[in-house]
N, C-alpha and C positions, 0 to 999 in steps of 0.2 A: 159449188159445194159437191164434193165427191161422195159417192155411196160408200158407207163404212161397212167393213166386214162384219158379219154376225159374230156373236160371242163364240160359237162353236168353231167356226173357221179360223178365227183369230187365235184360239187356243192351239189349233193344229199348227199354224204358222209359227207360233212362238215356242212350242214345246219340244218337238222331236229333233234329234240330230239331222235327220233326213231333210228337215225343212229349213224346238224352236223358243227363241226365246224371245223374237220380238224386237223393239225399236228404240235404240238409243246409241249414239256414237260419241258425241262430245261429252259424255257422262262418265268420266273416270274420277273417282273421289279418293282423297286421302282420309282415312278414318283413324282418328287419334284419340288417345285417352292417357293421361299422365305422360310418360315418356315412350309409350308404345304406340305403334301404328301399323296398319295394313292398307291395302288398296282395294277398291271395289268398283266394278264396272258392269254395265249392261251389255248384253250380247244380242246380235241378230244371227240366226242360224243359217240364213241364205242371203247372199249378196250378189250383186252384179260386178263385173270387172271394173266398172267406172267408180265403184265405191272404194277402190284401193288407189293409193296407199291409205291406210287407216290414219286417223288423227295422231299426231306424234305422242300424245300422252299415253296411248296404249303401250307402245314399246318402251316408253320411259318408266311406266309402272312395272312392267315386266323386268326391265333391266335392274331396277332398284329392289326387286323382290328375290327372296330365297327360293320360293316355289310358286307354282300356279295351281289354283284350286278351281275346278269346274263343277258343274252340276253333277256330272257323273264321269266315269272313265270312258272317254270316247273311243279309245282303242279297243277296249273290251266290247263295247256296244257294237262296233263295226267289224269285229273279228268274225271269222267264219262261224264259230260257236255262238257268238252273240246274235248274229243275223239268223242263224238256224233257230235259236230260241225265240226270237222275235216273231219269225214267221210261224212257228209252231203255235205260239200263244194266240196268234191273231188269225189263224186259218180255221175255216169251218171243217168239220169232219166230212168224210166221203159221203156224197149224196145230198149234201146240204150246201146252199149258197146264199148270198146276200139278197138276191131277188125274192127268195121265199119269205123274207122278213119285211118286204116293202109292199105298199099298196100297188095295185095294177098301174094307176097313172104315174106314180113315182118310179116304178120299175121301168116303164116305157121312157120316161124322161131321162133316166140314167143311161139306158141303152142308146137312145138317140144322141146324147152328149158324147158318149164313147165313140159311136160311129162317126160323128161329125169331126171329132178331133183325132180320129185314127188310133184310138186306144182299144186294144183287144178287150172286149167286155169281160171275158173269163178271167183276165188278169186282175180285174177289180173285184168281181163278185165272189171270188174264192175266199176273200178276206172279210172279216167282221167289220161292222160299220165304221168305227173310229179309224182303223188302219186303212180302210178303203177311202175314207175321206181325206186322210193324210196323203195317200197316193195321188188322188185327183188334184188336190191343191198343189202338191209339189210339182206335178207335171205341168200345171198351168203356169206356175211361177217360173219354172225353167224355160218355158216357151216365151216368157216375157223378159228373159235375160238374166234371171237369178241363177247363174251357173258357176259363180265363184265360191270359194270356201267361206263359211261363216266366220264371225269374229273368234269364236271359241276354238274352232278347228285350226285357224291360222295361228293363233297364239300358242296352241299346243305344239304345233310344228316348230315355232320359234323357241319355245321353252326347251324342247328336245335338243335343238341345235346348240343351245347354250348350256346343256347339261343340268338344267334345273329340275327339281322334283315336281311331279304332277300328281294331284290327288283329286278325289271327287267328294262332294258333300253327301251324295247318296250312292248306294250300290246300283249296279245295273238292274238288278231285280226290282228294287224300289222304283226305279225309273220306268220300267216296263209295267209295273203294277198300276200306274196312273192311266195308261192306255187301256188296260183291262177294265178298270172302273168306268171309263168312257164307253167302252163296248157294251157295258151293261145298262147304259142310260137310255137306250132305245134307238133302233135302226132308222125308223121313220123320221124322227126328229133330226138326227145327225145328218142323214143324207139329204133330206129336204132343205135344211139350212145351207149345206154345202153347195147344192145345185143352184140355189137362189143366188148365192154370193159369187160363184164362179163367173156369172154373167158380167159382173162389174169389176173383176179383180185387177185389171190392168191399171185403172186409176187408183185402186186401193194400194197396190204395191208401190206405185210412185209416191203416194201419200205417206206410206210407211217409211220409205227411204228418206223423205224430207224430214219427217219427225225424228228419225234416227240421227240425222245430221244436226238437228236443232238442239237436241239434248234437253228437251222441255218435259220435266216430270209431270207438271200439271196437265199438259196436253195429253200425255200418255195416259194419265188417270182418267181424263175426260173421255177420250176416244175409245178406250179399251176396258178399263176396270169398271167404269160406271155401268156399262151394259152387262158385264160379267157378273156383277153383284145381283142381277135379276135372277141368276141361277145359283142360289146360295150353296147348294151341295157341291156343285162343280167349283165354285169360287173357293170354298173351304178346302177341297181336296187339292186343287192345283196351285193355289196361291197361299192361303193362310197357313194351313198345316205344314206345308213345306217350308215356308218362311220361318215359322216358329222353331221347327227342327233345326234349320240351318243356323238361325240366330244363336241357339244354345251352343252350337259347335264353334261359332265365331267368337263368342265372348267367354268360353269355358276356361281357357288357359291363357296365361301371360304370353304376349307376342315377343318372344326372345329375338326373332328375326322377322322382318316384314315379309308378307306374302300377298299375292294378287288373286282376288276372288272375282271370277267372271261368271255371271248367271244371266238368264233371260231377263230382259229389262223390265218386264211386267212385275218381276219380283222386287224391283226397287221403288216403284211408284205407289202412291196411295197411303191411306192411314194405317194399313197393315203391312206396308212395304218395308224392306230392310233399312232404307234410309231413315224413315221416321222412327222405326223401332230402335235403331242404333242411337239416334238422337235422344230418345227417351231414356236410354241406358247411360247417358252422360258422355257419349262420344262426340267429338267435334268433327263435322263433315266439311271438307274443303275441296272444291273443284280443283283437280290437278292442273287443268289448263291455265289456272291463275298463276301457277308456278313457272310457266314457260316464258 
């Protein structure tokens, strides 16, 4: 039995473009109601080279869609202005750093970890806790082979090659606001949780990739959302509120042409997930792999 990532660290892995949305691959669904339909899939924001090629239903869904809809505009988020805004929002003002917000033992633990892994401490501590934790987790996953584009970035490139329209369910600012809210939840808790879980992250990453390939929503709910619900405020902010907002957009207008929605897979699982909520709205959910 592997050690599971803590709620906070799993959030980082699944949330940000730099990392995340988490663990599902054979999960591409055709979402139908009356004579209209669209496609819905879960994304992992960091993959290894061995995870490619993607299962064929991903490219099939893209091929049969008029447009690709992601969580946010990845090009804007990764543009020079987007990166500058992200860094500005997550940097401490001059004379302040992350170590000043940590207890002495945890500050020493963080410094020791950075020294052991040859990470310049000042590159981490200039940032607020959520972004610092994202950087630490990303660096660790990259060291374990997660150096390939994520599902969403890969599909965005394929959509551009095909001349398809690309849209986001939320603006870049809305995307960044989630990290800001995490920054406000407490440096000690965020960094302590991250440091504990980085010790066992190699097995965790392998387990994530296996879950990604299995496409098991129940497993995703059990391994990730069950613990996340122990933090109601974070669960509401990261999952429930965003799901509810996205759902309104997905069901608001008739689907004159099919489109392909790709979001972090945590947003698909659970009783508040998009799959369950779309089912309650009367949509038929059919695994696309059954059509191959």
